[in-house]
PLY file of the C-alpha trace (Angstrom):
ply
format ascii 1.0
element vertex 358
property float x
property float y
property float z
element edge 357
property int vertex1
property int vertex2
end_header
-10.34 10.34 23.41
-8.00 11.43 20.60
-7.20 15.13 20.14
-5.93 14.61 16.61
-7.09 17.20 14.09
-8.22 15.86 10.73
-7.57 17.34 7.31
-8.14 15.86 3.87
-6.42 15.45 0.54
-7.38 13.96 -2.80
-5.50 13.05 -5.95
-4.98 10.18 -8.37
-1.22 10.78 -8.10
-1.23 8.68 -4.93
-2.67 5.72 -6.83
-0.22 6.33 -9.68
2.61 5.09 -7.44
0.51 2.67 -5.38
-0.65 0.91 -8.55
2.92 0.57 -9.80
4.03 -1.03 -6.56
1.08 -3.43 -6.40
1.51 -4.45 -10.04
5.04 -5.53 -9.14
4.00 -7.26 -5.88
0.55 -8.70 -6.78
0.67 -11.67 -4.41
1.24 -9.37 -1.44
-1.99 -7.53 -2.21
-4.20 -10.37 -3.41
-4.12 -9.27 -7.06
-4.23 -11.88 -9.78
-0.57 -12.22 -10.93
-1.51 -13.01 -14.53
-3.48 -9.77 -14.84
-0.68 -7.75 -13.26
1.79 -9.31 -15.69
-0.54 -8.44 -18.54
-0.56 -4.79 -17.55
3.23 -4.71 -17.26
3.54 -6.36 -20.68
1.96 -3.29 -22.29
5.26 -1.52 -21.70
8.44 -2.02 -23.74
10.96 -4.32 -22.09
13.40 -1.52 -21.24
10.71 0.51 -19.47
9.52 -2.56 -17.57
13.06 -3.19 -16.34
13.51 0.42 -15.17
10.21 0.47 -13.29
10.98 -2.88 -11.67
14.36 -1.58 -10.49
12.76 1.59 -9.14
10.32 -0.40 -7.00
13.24 -1.50 -4.84
13.38 1.95 -3.24
10.21 3.76 -4.37
7.11 2.39 -2.68
4.59 5.02 -1.59
6.14 8.55 -1.79
3.19 10.05 0.05
4.80 13.21 1.41
6.21 14.10 -2.03
2.76 13.78 -3.60
1.14 15.68 -0.73
3.40 18.64 -1.46
2.41 18.79 -5.13
0.39 21.74 -6.30
-2.83 21.81 -8.29
-4.66 18.57 -9.08
-2.11 15.99 -7.85
-2.91 13.69 -10.77
-0.49 11.62 -12.85
0.09 14.46 -15.33
1.17 16.72 -12.45
3.48 13.98 -11.16
5.19 13.70 -14.55
5.43 17.48 -14.98
6.89 17.99 -11.51
9.49 15.27 -11.94
10.50 16.80 -15.26
11.31 20.07 -13.44
13.82 18.24 -11.24
17.35 17.51 -12.35
17.58 13.88 -13.54
19.86 12.90 -10.65
17.38 14.34 -8.11
14.26 12.45 -9.25
14.74 9.02 -7.73
16.29 10.28 -4.45
13.32 12.62 -3.88
10.82 9.80 -4.29
12.91 7.27 -2.35
13.34 9.62 0.62
9.60 10.28 0.61
9.00 6.52 0.63
10.65 6.24 4.03
14.30 5.70 3.18
16.26 6.01 6.47
18.51 9.06 6.73
21.64 6.92 7.21
20.89 4.97 4.03
20.20 8.19 2.13
23.51 9.70 3.27
25.48 6.63 2.25
23.86 6.52 -1.19
24.33 10.26 -1.65
28.06 9.73 -1.19
28.01 6.98 -3.83
26.15 9.32 -6.20
28.72 12.08 -5.72
31.61 9.70 -6.43
29.83 7.97 -9.29
31.08 4.60 -8.08
30.93 2.18 -5.16
33.11 -0.44 -3.56
32.82 -3.52 -1.32
32.80 -1.36 1.82
29.75 0.52 0.54
27.96 -2.73 -0.12
28.79 -4.08 3.34
27.70 -0.85 5.02
24.43 -0.71 3.09
23.61 -4.31 3.88
24.29 -3.73 7.56
22.09 -0.63 7.63
19.18 -2.46 6.04
19.59 -5.32 8.51
19.47 -2.79 11.37
16.22 -1.45 9.95
14.90 -5.01 9.60
14.77 -4.90 5.80
16.49 -8.15 4.81
15.01 -8.08 1.30
16.66 -4.74 0.62
19.92 -5.98 2.13
19.98 -8.70 -0.52
19.46 -6.09 -3.24
22.22 -3.77 -2.06
24.28 -4.27 -5.21
21.39 -3.24 -7.47
20.67 -0.18 -5.34
24.32 0.90 -5.43
24.44 0.45 -9.22
21.45 2.77 -9.58
22.89 5.46 -7.28
26.27 5.41 -8.98
24.63 6.71 -12.17
21.59 8.65 -11.02
21.45 11.04 -13.97
21.09 8.28 -16.54
18.63 6.38 -14.37
16.62 9.54 -13.71
16.17 10.17 -17.43
15.13 6.58 -18.13
12.87 6.46 -15.07
10.91 9.56 -16.08
10.49 8.18 -19.60
9.25 4.85 -18.22
6.75 6.57 -15.93
5.43 8.52 -18.92
5.04 5.31 -20.91
3.22 3.65 -17.99
0.85 6.58 -17.76
0.08 6.53 -21.48
-0.21 2.73 -21.70
-2.38 2.20 -18.64
-2.83 4.74 -15.89
-4.28 7.73 -17.75
-7.36 5.65 -18.51
-7.30 4.00 -15.09
-7.39 7.30 -13.20
-10.55 8.31 -15.04
-12.13 5.05 -13.87
-11.14 5.40 -10.23
-11.59 9.15 -9.74
-15.36 8.97 -8.96
-14.73 6.29 -6.31
-12.02 8.43 -4.69
-14.29 11.45 -4.57
-17.17 9.39 -3.14
-14.93 7.78 -0.49
-13.58 11.17 0.58
-17.08 12.59 0.91
-18.26 9.57 2.90
-15.25 9.68 5.25
-15.76 13.40 5.86
-19.39 12.74 6.72
-18.43 9.89 9.08
-15.87 12.15 10.73
-18.73 14.33 11.91
-20.65 11.36 13.30
-18.03 8.98 14.75
-15.25 9.24 17.29
-11.75 9.43 15.87
-10.84 5.84 16.82
-14.04 4.41 15.33
-13.54 6.45 12.15
-10.03 5.05 11.69
-11.31 1.53 12.33
-14.09 2.04 9.79
-12.05 3.47 6.92
-9.16 1.03 7.52
-11.57 -1.92 7.61
-10.32 -3.31 10.85
-7.15 -1.55 12.05
-6.99 -0.27 15.60
-4.14 1.75 17.07
-3.74 0.82 20.73
-2.05 4.09 21.68
-3.55 6.29 19.01
-1.69 7.54 15.96
0.70 9.78 17.92
0.18 12.80 15.64
-1.54 16.10 16.34
-2.79 16.42 12.76
-3.70 13.61 10.37
-4.24 14.02 6.63
-6.75 11.46 5.34
-6.34 10.38 1.71
-8.49 7.82 -0.18
-6.81 5.26 -2.43
-8.58 2.89 -4.78
-5.65 0.52 -5.21
-4.57 0.13 -1.57
-7.99 -1.24 -0.50
-8.51 -2.81 2.04
-5.15 -1.91 3.58
-3.81 1.38 4.94
-0.46 3.14 4.80
0.59 5.63 7.48
3.51 8.00 7.04
4.85 11.09 8.79
4.97 14.25 6.71
8.05 16.46 6.74
10.59 16.60 9.54
8.00 16.82 12.33
6.38 13.75 13.84
3.28 15.75 14.69
1.85 15.66 11.15
0.91 12.36 9.56
-0.86 11.03 6.48
-3.12 8.00 6.35
-3.83 6.43 2.97
-7.03 4.40 3.29
-8.99 2.11 1.00
-11.58 3.71 -1.26
-12.71 0.81 -3.43
-16.37 -0.14 -2.85
-17.10 -3.65 -1.57
-18.95 -4.54 -4.78
-16.21 -3.24 -7.09
-13.16 -4.98 -8.54
-9.62 -3.85 -9.10
-9.54 -5.68 -12.42
-11.74 -3.71 -14.84
-14.65 -5.73 -16.17
-14.41 -8.46 -13.53
-17.84 -9.96 -12.94
-17.26 -11.03 -9.33
-16.49 -8.35 -6.72
-12.92 -8.49 -5.37
-13.93 -8.25 -1.73
-16.39 -11.12 -1.79
-14.12 -13.39 -3.83
-11.12 -12.71 -1.58
-13.12 -13.45 1.55
-14.48 -16.72 0.18
-11.04 -17.88 -0.96
-9.57 -17.00 2.41
-12.26 -18.88 4.29
-11.69 -22.01 2.18
-8.71 -23.04 4.30
-8.94 -25.21 7.44
-6.07 -23.46 9.26
-7.61 -20.03 8.72
-10.96 -21.29 9.92
-9.30 -22.56 13.09
-7.59 -19.19 13.54
-10.90 -17.36 13.19
-12.47 -19.72 15.70
-9.76 -18.99 18.27
-9.88 -15.27 17.56
-13.65 -15.19 17.98
-13.10 -16.33 21.56
-10.22 -14.04 22.54
-7.74 -11.50 21.18
-4.41 -13.17 20.43
-0.93 -12.34 19.15
0.74 -14.28 16.31
3.04 -15.96 18.84
0.07 -17.12 20.94
-1.66 -18.49 17.86
1.50 -20.29 16.77
1.66 -22.09 20.11
-2.04 -22.92 20.06
-1.91 -24.22 16.47
1.53 -25.83 16.91
2.70 -24.15 13.73
5.79 -22.14 12.87
5.43 -18.40 13.43
6.01 -17.47 9.73
3.19 -19.83 8.72
0.78 -18.20 11.16
1.86 -14.73 10.03
1.14 -15.71 6.43
-2.39 -16.82 7.32
-3.02 -13.71 9.40
-1.90 -11.52 6.49
-4.41 -13.27 4.24
-7.18 -12.77 6.80
-6.29 -9.10 7.18
-6.21 -8.62 3.39
-9.68 -10.15 3.24
-10.92 -7.85 6.00
-11.90 -10.75 8.26
-9.93 -9.72 11.35
-9.32 -6.66 13.47
-5.65 -5.75 13.77
-4.57 -3.78 16.84
-1.14 -2.15 16.63
0.59 -1.54 19.94
3.98 -0.54 21.30
7.15 -1.97 19.76
5.17 -3.13 16.70
3.09 -5.53 18.82
0.18 -6.94 16.84
-3.04 -8.36 18.27
-5.84 -9.93 16.26
-9.51 -10.67 16.77
-12.27 -11.86 14.46
-14.43 -9.35 12.57
-17.64 -11.32 12.93
-19.69 -8.69 11.10
-17.43 -9.03 8.06
-17.94 -12.80 7.99
-21.72 -12.56 8.23
-21.67 -9.76 5.66
-19.77 -11.98 3.24
-22.57 -14.50 3.10
-25.19 -11.77 2.79
-23.27 -10.37 -0.16
-22.99 -13.84 -1.66
-26.74 -14.36 -1.41
-27.38 -11.03 -3.11
-24.87 -11.86 -5.83
-26.34 -15.29 -6.53
-29.88 -13.95 -6.57
-28.92 -11.16 -8.93
-30.08 -8.48 -6.51
-26.98 -6.45 -7.22
-28.41 -5.74 -10.64
-25.20 -6.80 -12.42
-25.55 -8.22 -15.92
-23.38 -11.33 -16.22
-24.26 -12.21 -19.78
-21.29 -12.68 -22.07
0 1
1 2
2 3
3 4
4 5
5 6
6 7
7 8
8 9
9 10
10 11
11 12
12 13
13 14
14 15
15 16
16 17
17 18
18 19
19 20
20 21
21 22
22 23
23 24
24 25
25 26
26 27
27 28
28 29
29 30
30 31
31 32
32 33
33 34
34 35
35 36
36 37
37 38
38 39
39 40
40 41
41 42
42 43
43 44
44 45
45 46
46 47
47 48
48 49
49 50
50 51
51 52
52 53
53 54
54 55
55 56
56 57
57 58
58 59
59 60
60 61
61 62
62 63
63 64
64 65
65 66
66 67
67 68
68 69
69 70
70 71
71 72
72 73
73 74
74 75
75 76
76 77
77 78
78 79
79 80
80 81
81 82
82 83
83 84
84 85
85 86
86 87
87 88
88 89
89 90
90 91
91 92
92 93
93 94
94 95
95 96
96 97
97 98
98 99
99 100
100 101
101 102
102 103
103 104
104 105
105 106
106 107
107 108
108 109
109 110
110 111
111 112
112 113
113 114
114 115
115 116
116 117
117 118
118 119
119 120
120 121
121 122
122 123
123 124
124 125
125 126
126 127
127 128
128 129
129 130
130 131
131 132
132 133
133 134
134 135
135 136
136 137
137 138
138 139
139 140
140 141
141 142
142 143
143 144
144 145
145 146
146 147
147 148
148 149
149 150
150 151
151 152
152 153
153 154
154 155
155 156
156 157
157 158
158 159
159 160
160 161
161 162
162 163
163 164
164 165
165 166
166 167
167 168
168 169
169 170
170 171
171 172
172 173
173 174
174 175
175 176
176 177
177 178
178 179
179 180
180 181
181 182
182 183
183 184
184 185
185 186
186 187
187 188
188 189
189 190
190 191
191 192
192 193
193 194
194 195
195 196
196 197
197 198
198 199
199 200
200 201
201 202
202 203
203 204
204 205
205 206
206 207
207 208
208 209
209 210
210 211
211 212
212 213
213 214
214 215
215 216
216 217
217 218
218 219
219 220
220 221
221 222
222 223
223 224
224 225
225 226
226 227
227 228
228 229
229 230
230 231
231 232
232 233
233 234
234 235
235 236
236 237
237 238
238 239
239 240
240 241
241 242
242 243
243 244
244 245
245 246
246 247
247 248
248 249
249 250
250 251
251 252
252 253
253 254
254 255
255 256
256 257
257 258
258 259
259 260
260 261
261 262
262 263
263 264
264 265
265 266
266 267
267 268
268 269
269 270
270 271
271 272
272 273
273 274
274 275
275 276
276 277
277 278
278 279
279 280
280 281
281 282
282 283
283 284
284 285
285 286
286 287
287 288
288 289
289 290
290 291
291 292
292 293
293 294
294 295
295 296
296 297
297 298
298 299
299 300
300 301
301 302
302 303
303 304
304 305
305 306
306 307
307 308
308 309
309 310
310 311
311 312
312 313
313 314
314 315
315 316
316 317
317 318
318 319
319 320
320 321
321 322
322 323
323 324
324 325
325 326
326 327
327 328
328 329
329 330
330 331
331 332
332 333
333 334
334 335
335 336
336 337
337 338
338 339
339 340
340 341
341 342
342 343
343 344
344 345
345 346
346 347
347 348
348 349
349 350
350 351
351 352
352 353
353 354
354 355
355 356
356 357
């Protein structure tokens, strides 16, 4: 039984950054690319370019947002960043997004010199390879260019974030705030009724931690945009305090405003309409398996199997157990599959009460 103490946090500032990242990586999160491109197109070209560059190193700066005062909304994010010196803005967010200390130290040296050379590029690439981040290794030159002129980038980055807020997110946070508040209240109620492990499995929609979360205190934070995934991050210098960002979007809701078909149901149906994924679910309904075991059983390359498992996880159709040394084990979420067809029947019969007239 876990001895982890739970605490809670709430704020649309988390989704401010999560939404930016997902809008730039829509395929990874099952978001319609054309809609994501449409949102980005609301911004002037220069601001789009700055935000795209920033996504290389700023993903989910959870600990930075957690330390904000007051409401932790997008206005507070903008105000707090404005109080920082321009050259301190991006490093603060990047470090909070999990940038390794060695990478941070190297880039800090580049920032102090205001320039970089081939040896810096080689060192940065090697560091990212050590941390198994080949994508970032390929973007080392862009990262070094940013850090060699942090003051200018910091000014432009803050301006671009302000434009993004005005063009899209200020209205979006009003839409998602009630769902965040409802999800927090529901999770707090479940925390009083369920064991810790079952609670985590419930709010994460299928993630199990084989050896627990290895923290003495866990801050639970709902996120509309991250649904159905989770993000876990340590807070501060101590490994004893962690934060878990969990999905807060209702099953019958959609990320795209005004969409007539719920995201969750549509994603599940699309995922099931693939013979390889159906075979995977059949195997996983019989026994828990690792990606390597599935690859041998299916006689497919490991990256192909990983791709299909990611789609199944994104659709909430499998349980994912995380073990030592990043070991991953999967099994079928049979209740999610049966629930999909129940939801479909309700949708087709109009029992959801949704008006589909144009």
